[in-house]
C-alpha positions as CSV (number, residue, x, y, z in Angstrom):
1,M,-18.4,-25.2,10.8
2,K,-17.3,-27.7,13.2
3,K,-13.8,-25.9,13.3
4,L,-15.5,-22.3,14.4
5,L,-17.7,-24.5,17.4
6,E,-14.9,-25.7,18.9
7,G,-12.8,-21.8,18.2
8,I,-15.2,-20.1,19.8
9,V,-15.3,-23.1,22.8
10,E,-11.3,-22.2,22.5
11,F,-12.0,-18.5,22.4
12,R,-13.4,-19.6,26.0
13,R,-11.2,-21.5,27.7
14,T,-8.1,-19.1,26.8
15,K,-8.8,-15.8,25.3
16,V,-12.0,-14.5,27.4
17,P,-10.5,-14.8,31.0
18,I,-7.6,-13.1,29.6
19,Y,-9.7,-10.4,27.7
20,R,-12.5,-10.5,30.1
21,E,-11.5,-6.9,32.0
22,R,-11.2,-5.4,28.5
23,F,-15.0,-6.8,27.0
24,A,-16.3,-6.1,30.0
25,D,-15.2,-2.1,29.7
26,L,-15.6,-2.1,26.2
27,A,-19.6,-3.2,26.5
28,H,-20.1,0.0,27.9
29,G,-18.1,1.9,24.3
30,Q,-15.5,2.0,21.6
31,S,-13.3,4.4,21.4
32,P,-11.6,3.1,18.3
33,R,-7.7,5.1,16.8
34,F,-7.9,3.7,14.0
35,L,-10.0,3.3,10.8
36,F,-8.9,-0.1,9.1
37,F,-10.0,-0.9,5.1
38,A,-8.7,-4.2,4.1
39,C,-10.3,-6.2,1.5
40,A,-12.4,-9.7,2.7
41,D,-10.2,-12.5,1.5
42,S,-9.5,-14.7,4.4
43,R,-5.8,-14.5,5.1
44,V,-5.5,-11.0,5.2
45,I,-7.0,-11.3,9.4
46,T,-6.1,-8.2,9.4
47,T,-5.7,-8.3,14.0
48,M,-3.0,-10.5,13.8
49,I,-1.1,-8.1,11.1
50,A,-0.8,-5.6,13.8
51,S,-1.3,-7.2,16.7
52,S,-4.0,-5.2,17.8
53,E,-6.4,-5.4,21.0
54,P,-10.2,-5.7,21.2
55,G,-11.2,-2.1,20.6
56,D,-8.2,-0.6,18.3
57,I,-9.3,-1.2,15.5
58,F,-12.3,0.2,13.7
59,L,-12.2,-1.9,10.8
60,V,-14.2,-2.1,6.7
61,R,-13.8,-5.0,4.1
62,N,-14.2,-5.5,1.4
63,V,-13.8,-7.0,-2.1
64,G,-10.6,-5.4,-3.2
65,N,-10.5,-3.0,-0.6
66,L,-11.9,-0.6,-3.4
67,I,-13.6,2.9,-1.8
68,P,-15.6,4.7,-4.1
69,M,-15.5,8.4,-4.4
70,F,-17.6,10.6,-2.8
71,N,-20.1,12.6,-4.6
72,P,-20.2,16.3,-4.3
73,G,-24.0,16.9,-4.0
74,G,-24.2,15.0,-0.8
75,Q,-24.1,11.6,-1.0
76,P,-21.6,8.9,-1.9
77,S,-21.9,7.6,-5.4
78,G,-22.3,4.3,-6.4
79,E,-22.0,1.9,-3.4
80,V,-22.7,3.4,0.5
81,S,-21.2,1.1,3.1
82,E,-17.8,3.0,2.9
83,G,-19.1,5.9,3.1
84,A,-21.4,5.8,6.3
85,A,-18.3,3.1,7.6
86,I,-16.5,7.1,7.3
87,E,-19.0,8.8,8.5
88,F,-20.1,6.9,11.0
89,A,-16.5,6.6,13.0
90,L,-15.6,10.0,12.2
91,S,-18.3,11.4,13.7
92,R,-17.7,9.5,16.7
93,F,-14.4,8.4,17.6
94,D,-11.2,10.2,17.9
95,I,-10.0,8.6,15.0
96,S,-5.8,9.4,14.5
97,D,-4.9,7.1,11.2
98,V,-6.9,6.1,8.1
99,I,-5.4,2.8,7.2
100,V,-6.2,1.0,3.4
101,C,-4.8,-2.5,3.4
102,G,-3.8,-4.7,-0.1
103,H,-2.5,-7.7,-0.6
104,S,-0.4,-10.0,-3.2
105,E,-2.4,-12.4,-5.1
106,C,-6.3,-10.2,-4.6
107,G,-8.3,-11.8,-6.6
108,A,-10.0,-8.7,-7.4
109,M,-6.6,-7.4,-8.9
110,L,-6.1,-10.2,-10.8
111,A,-10.1,-10.4,-12.2
112,L,-9.2,-6.5,-13.0
113,S,-6.0,-7.8,-14.8
114,E,-7.5,-10.8,-16.8
115,G,-11.1,-7.8,-17.0
116,R,-14.0,-7.0,-15.8
117,E,-16.0,-7.6,-18.6
118,Q,-15.0,-11.9,-18.5
119,V,-16.3,-11.8,-14.6
120,N,-19.4,-13.4,-15.7
121,L,-21.1,-12.4,-11.5
122,P,-23.2,-9.3,-12.1
123,S,-22.1,-7.7,-8.5
124,L,-18.9,-8.6,-8.7
125,R,-18.7,-7.2,-12.0
126,T,-20.2,-3.6,-11.2
127,W,-18.1,-3.6,-8.2
128,L,-15.0,-4.1,-10.2
129,S,-15.7,-0.8,-11.8
130,Y,-13.9,1.3,-9.0
131,G,-11.2,-1.0,-9.3
132,E,-11.0,0.1,-13.2
133,K,-9.1,3.3,-13.0
134,A,-6.5,2.1,-11.0
135,L,-5.6,-0.6,-14.3
136,K,-5.4,3.8,-15.9
137,R,-2.6,4.6,-13.8
138,L,-0.8,1.5,-13.9
139,E,-0.8,2.0,-17.8
140,E,-0.2,5.3,-17.3
141,N,2.8,4.3,-14.9
142,R,4.7,1.3,-17.0
143,D,7.9,1.4,-14.2
144,F,5.8,1.2,-10.6
145,C,7.0,-2.0,-8.9
146,P,8.6,-3.7,-12.0
147,E,10.1,-6.4,-9.8
148,L,6.6,-7.6,-9.5
149,P,4.1,-9.8,-11.4
150,F,1.6,-7.8,-13.2
151,H,-1.6,-8.3,-10.6
152,N,0.4,-7.7,-7.0
153,R,1.9,-4.4,-9.4
154,L,-1.7,-3.6,-9.7
155,S,-2.8,-4.1,-6.2
156,R,-0.3,-1.7,-4.4
157,I,-1.3,1.7,-7.1
158,N,-4.7,0.5,-6.0
159,L,-3.7,1.0,-2.6
160,L,-3.0,4.5,-3.9
161,L,-5.2,5.3,-5.9
162,Q,-7.8,4.5,-2.9
163,L,-6.2,7.1,-0.6
164,E,-6.9,10.1,-3.3
165,N,-10.7,8.4,-3.2
166,L,-10.6,9.1,0.1
167,M,-9.7,12.7,0.8
168,S,-13.0,13.0,-1.8
169,Y,-15.1,13.3,1.7
170,P,-14.8,15.8,3.3
171,L,-14.7,15.0,6.7
172,I,-11.1,13.1,6.1
173,E,-9.8,16.0,4.0
174,S,-10.4,18.7,6.4
175,R,-8.6,16.2,9.6
176,V,-6.2,15.8,7.0
177,R,-5.5,19.3,6.0
178,M,-6.0,20.7,9.5
179,G,-2.8,17.9,10.4
180,K,-5.3,16.2,12.7
181,M,-5.0,12.5,10.9
182,R,-3.0,10.2,8.8
183,L,-3.9,8.3,5.8
184,N,-1.8,5.3,4.9
185,A,-1.4,2.5,2.8
186,W,0.0,-1.6,3.7
187,W,0.8,-3.9,1.5
188,F,0.7,-8.0,2.8
189,D,2.4,-10.1,0.8
190,V,0.9,-13.3,1.6
191,A,2.8,-15.9,0.7
192,K,6.6,-13.8,3.1
193,A,4.1,-12.9,5.8
194,D,5.7,-9.7,4.6
195,V,3.3,-5.5,5.4
196,Y,5.5,-3.1,3.8
197,G,4.1,0.6,4.0
198,Y,3.8,3.8,1.2
199,D,6.2,6.0,2.4
200,G,5.2,8.9,0.1
201,D,8.2,10.9,0.7
202,T,10.3,8.1,-1.4
203,K,7.0,7.0,-3.4
204,C,7.8,3.5,-1.8
205,F,7.1,0.8,-0.7
206,V,8.8,-0.2,3.2
207,L,9.5,-3.9,4.7
208,I,7.7,-2.9,7.7
209,D,11.0,-4.9,10.2
210,E,12.3,-3.5,12.5
211,T,14.3,-1.0,10.7
212,G,11.3,0.0,9.0
213,A,9.1,0.7,11.5
214,E,11.7,2.6,13.2
215,H,11.4,4.8,10.0
216,F,7.7,5.6,10.1
217,I,7.7,5.7,13.3
218,N,11.2,9.0,13.7
219,K,8.2,10.1,10.9
220,L,5.3,10.5,13.1
221,E,7.8,12.3,15.5
222,R,9.1,14.5,12.9
223,R,5.6,16.0,12.3
224,P,4.0,18.8,13.7
């Protein structure tokens, strides 16, 4: 706790003078352009990874960056938190991109790899059921990212399934179909501090360095 309290003092001393005007504006409302789903893992610092500013990102975090599918009956199935975040963000803000960010050495993916039935914590065991579809998908695609350990391959394929789950939400499906919004999958390599983006055309994860960023920016500019 001492570390956090001292951090607040440091924030007041070094950051508040820089962002005072920005926070004064944000007090009257927010207008984020990005809806960002990330794992709750403490090593994944989304604002640091993308060098974003306060007010840029509407952030949702949970164990394993999982997004339960929408139920056509009108209510999200199982967990309502992620669905509530989607509805709130898309009904209030001009969201241009939804990003789902997974990472290497993910504890949720490790637990799934070792078998969800081995988890003796009831809430966690139930929550991880939303990731079991990724296990089945990986079994069907044994050549997927073969250079990685199994749990990291699972983490990456889990990202792609979350994009599919997002498309089950009517608010997202309609905007993507009309070209008003994009879905993106990012993967953070903790050991190397590298971020990879999924390229749907090549079906590969591309390192977002100067060259990779230019590649994705050019794709954005080619879109109508």
